[in-house]
Structure formats: structure tokens, C-alpha cells
C-alpha positions as CSV (number, residue, x, y, z in Angstrom):
1,X,38.8,-11.7,-82.8
2,X,42.1,-11.4,-80.6
3,X,42.7,-15.3,-79.2
4,X,42.5,-15.5,-75.0
5,X,46.1,-14.6,-73.6
6,X,46.5,-17.7,-71.4
7,X,49.2,-16.2,-69.5
8,X,46.8,-13.9,-67.8
9,X,43.6,-14.4,-66.1
10,X,41.3,-16.2,-68.7
11,X,38.5,-14.2,-69.7
12,X,36.2,-15.7,-72.5
13,X,34.7,-13.4,-75.1
14,X,30.6,-13.2,-75.2
15,X,31.1,-11.8,-78.8
16,X,31.5,-13.5,-82.3
17,X,30.0,-17.0,-80.9
18,X,28.0,-17.8,-84.1
19,X,30.9,-16.7,-86.4
20,X,33.3,-18.4,-84.8
21,X,31.4,-21.8,-84.5
22,X,30.6,-21.4,-88.1
23,X,34.3,-20.9,-89.0
24,X,35.1,-24.0,-87.0
25,X,32.3,-26.0,-88.9
26,X,34.1,-25.3,-92.2
27,X,37.6,-26.0,-91.0
28,X,36.6,-29.5,-89.5
29,X,35.1,-30.0,-93.0
30,X,38.6,-29.8,-94.4
31,X,39.9,-31.7,-91.8
32,X,37.6,-35.0,-91.4
33,X,37.3,-36.8,-94.7
34,X,36.8,-40.1,-95.4
35,X,38.8,-41.9,-97.9
36,X,37.1,-40.3,-101.1
37,X,37.9,-37.1,-99.6
38,X,34.3,-35.9,-98.7
39,X,33.7,-34.2,-95.5
40,X,32.3,-36.4,-92.9
41,X,31.2,-33.6,-90.5
42,X,27.8,-34.1,-89.1
43,X,26.4,-31.4,-86.8
44,X,24.3,-31.6,-83.7
45,X,24.4,-35.6,-83.9
46,X,23.1,-37.9,-81.4
47,X,23.9,-41.7,-80.9
48,X,21.8,-44.0,-78.8
49,X,24.5,-44.5,-76.3
50,X,24.9,-40.5,-75.7
51,X,22.0,-40.5,-73.2
52,X,22.4,-39.7,-69.4
53,X,22.3,-42.8,-67.2
54,X,19.1,-44.1,-65.8
55,X,17.8,-44.6,-62.5
56,X,14.5,-45.7,-61.0
57,X,13.7,-43.8,-57.9
58,X,16.3,-41.2,-57.3
59,X,20.1,-40.3,-58.9
60,X,21.5,-41.5,-55.5
61,X,21.4,-44.8,-57.4
62,X,23.8,-44.0,-59.8
63,X,27.3,-45.9,-59.7
64,X,30.8,-45.5,-61.0
65,X,31.8,-42.3,-62.2
66,X,28.3,-40.9,-62.6
67,X,27.7,-41.6,-58.9
68,X,30.9,-39.3,-58.3
69,X,30.1,-36.6,-60.5
70,X,26.4,-36.7,-59.1
71,X,27.6,-36.7,-55.3
72,X,30.3,-33.7,-56.3
73,X,27.5,-31.6,-57.7
74,X,25.1,-32.4,-55.4
75,X,27.2,-31.3,-52.6
76,X,28.6,-28.2,-54.4
77,X,25.3,-26.2,-53.3
78,X,22.8,-28.6,-52.0
79,X,20.9,-28.1,-55.1
80,X,17.6,-30.0,-56.4
81,X,18.2,-33.5,-57.9
82,X,16.6,-32.3,-61.1
83,X,19.8,-31.2,-62.6
84,X,20.6,-34.9,-63.1
85,X,18.4,-35.7,-65.9
86,X,17.7,-39.6,-66.4
87,X,17.9,-40.9,-69.9
88,X,18.3,-37.5,-71.6
89,X,19.3,-37.7,-75.5
90,X,22.4,-35.6,-75.8
91,X,23.5,-33.5,-79.0
92,X,27.3,-33.3,-79.8
93,X,28.2,-30.2,-81.9
94,X,30.2,-31.8,-84.6
95,X,30.9,-35.6,-85.1
96,X,33.0,-37.6,-87.5
97,X,31.9,-41.3,-87.2
98,X,34.8,-42.3,-89.7
99,X,37.1,-40.8,-87.5
100,X,35.4,-41.4,-84.3
101,X,35.7,-37.8,-83.2
102,X,33.5,-35.6,-81.4
103,X,34.5,-31.9,-81.2
104,X,32.4,-29.8,-78.7
105,X,32.5,-25.6,-78.6
106,X,32.4,-24.2,-75.2
107,X,31.1,-21.0,-74.8
108,X,31.5,-19.0,-71.7
109,X,28.4,-20.3,-70.0
110,X,30.1,-23.9,-69.7
111,X,32.8,-22.4,-67.5
112,X,31.2,-22.2,-64.2
113,X,32.2,-23.5,-60.4
114,X,30.1,-26.3,-61.0
115,X,32.0,-27.4,-64.2
116,X,34.9,-27.2,-62.1
117,X,33.7,-29.4,-59.4
118,X,32.3,-31.9,-61.9
119,X,35.8,-32.0,-63.7
120,X,37.5,-32.8,-60.7
121,X,35.4,-35.6,-60.0
122,X,36.1,-38.1,-62.6
123,X,39.8,-37.6,-62.9
124,X,40.5,-41.1,-63.3
125,X,38.9,-41.2,-66.6
126,X,41.2,-39.7,-69.6
127,X,39.7,-37.1,-71.6
128,X,41.2,-35.5,-75.1
129,X,41.2,-31.9,-73.9
130,X,43.1,-29.8,-71.5
131,X,41.5,-30.6,-68.1
132,X,43.7,-28.6,-66.2
133,X,43.4,-25.9,-68.5
134,X,39.3,-26.1,-68.5
135,X,39.5,-26.1,-64.5
136,X,41.7,-23.0,-64.5
137,X,39.1,-21.4,-66.9
138,X,36.1,-22.2,-64.4
139,X,37.8,-20.6,-61.5
140,X,38.8,-17.6,-63.3
141,X,35.6,-16.9,-65.4
142,X,32.9,-18.3,-62.6
143,X,30.1,-18.3,-65.3
144,X,26.8,-18.4,-63.3
145,X,23.3,-18.9,-64.7
146,X,20.3,-18.6,-62.4
147,X,17.4,-19.8,-64.5
148,X,16.3,-22.4,-63.4
149,X,18.4,-22.4,-60.2
150,X,20.3,-25.6,-60.8
151,X,21.1,-24.6,-64.5
152,X,24.9,-24.7,-63.7
153,X,25.0,-28.0,-62.2
154,X,22.5,-29.4,-64.9
155,X,24.9,-28.0,-67.8
156,X,28.0,-29.1,-66.0
157,X,26.3,-32.8,-65.5
158,X,25.6,-32.7,-69.1
159,X,29.1,-31.7,-70.0
160,X,30.8,-34.2,-68.1
161,X,28.1,-36.9,-69.0
162,X,29.4,-36.6,-72.7
163,X,33.0,-36.6,-71.9
164,X,32.3,-39.6,-69.6
165,X,30.5,-41.6,-72.6
166,X,32.5,-40.7,-75.5
167,X,35.8,-42.3,-73.8
168,X,33.6,-45.1,-72.9
169,X,32.5,-45.8,-76.5
170,X,35.6,-45.4,-78.4
171,X,35.3,-41.5,-79.3
172,X,38.0,-38.9,-78.9
173,X,36.2,-35.9,-77.7
174,X,37.8,-32.5,-78.2
175,X,36.8,-29.5,-76.6
176,X,37.5,-26.0,-77.8
177,X,36.9,-22.7,-75.9
178,X,35.1,-20.2,-77.4
179,X,38.3,-17.5,-78.2
180,X,41.0,-20.0,-77.9
181,X,41.8,-19.6,-81.5
182,X,40.6,-17.1,-83.9
183,X,39.0,-19.6,-86.0
184,X,38.9,-16.9,-89.0
185,X,42.7,-16.1,-89.2
186,X,45.1,-17.7,-91.9
187,X,46.7,-19.7,-89.5
188,X,43.6,-21.1,-88.2
189,X,43.7,-24.5,-90.1
190,X,47.0,-25.1,-88.9
191,X,46.6,-24.3,-85.6
192,X,43.2,-26.5,-85.1
193,X,45.2,-29.4,-86.7
194,X,47.8,-29.1,-84.5
195,X,45.6,-28.8,-81.2
196,X,43.5,-31.8,-82.7
197,X,47.1,-33.7,-83.0
198,X,46.7,-34.1,-86.7
199,X,49.5,-34.2,-89.0
């Protein structure tokens, strides 16, 4: 796979997603090991605290960064409030509890205008990925999903809740863009460790 050329307009490939995600898992198994040298990566992990916020009557009751997030996505296209699911259990792609690290693999559909809007809404909260690069990719890619009609807002909302809650609960959440690296290349382990800031 040819990695994305970031000096041009960002184009995220649609092929080899499963292959690259499997390669990523193999690499993460080598990088994130416990004190005995065993891999401590878990796939599709859930946490009690990794849930969308609760509200009683309407998501308009949300507070703090979740209120800003909801308002930004609601005003984007004035879609139905259904995009803001409440008490919804979120899964994380790859997790090392031992290292307090979450790694999310973002395919093309995650780079929508709704996601750009959401990323702009909580700039006061630090993230462990290049937010400006993600915003630029959203602007360039302009992915769109019509089923249901509020799907873009819903996906952006869930991604953003992950970002906010990971930071709040002391986990580093790294995002990897599909095509950012060729994860099957001979340099992939070195490149990934550098990206994750691991010596």
C-alpha cells in the first residue's frame, strides 16, 4: 500500500482496510507488552466509563464539552437529535490497560464534515493525535453516509466522546488514519513507534 502523500490534498484509500488493521494489531502486540514481555493489547474493549453521556429528556441538557459538541453537530445540518445516543457503550479498537493507551483506526468514513465540526468544538481538551491533520483530512475527504440521514453526525459524536472520555480517564488515545502508514512494510514497526512516541 502506498502511504498518503500529505503534501497534497488528502485522499484516504478504501482498499486493504482489514489487511492493514490486522497488521496494526500484530505491531501493537510487539510494542505494548507487560513487565513479563507478554502482549497486553485487547481488541474491541469496553470500559464502564466509556459510554455516551446520560440525559433525562433531551440531549440539550448536556453540560461542558458534551454540550458544545452536541450544539456544534446539531447546528451543522439541524439533524434529528437521535445522533446523540445516551448511555451507549462504546468499544475501542485496541487497548493496553497496562500502558493506559487506546489506539483507534480511522477509515475513510470517519473523515466527514460532521467530524471536522465536532473536532473544532472541543479544542480546549488536549488530544494525543494531530487534531489539525484530522481536521484537514475531513475537509479534503468530505466522506458522507446517508443511512440514516444523521449517520455522519452520529459517527462524529461517538468518535468525539471517545476522545473526551479517554483524556478525562487518564488514557492516551492515539488515532491512526487508514493509509497514513503502510503497516505491512519493513519500516512499519519503526514508524509506528515513532508516531506513538515510544523509544
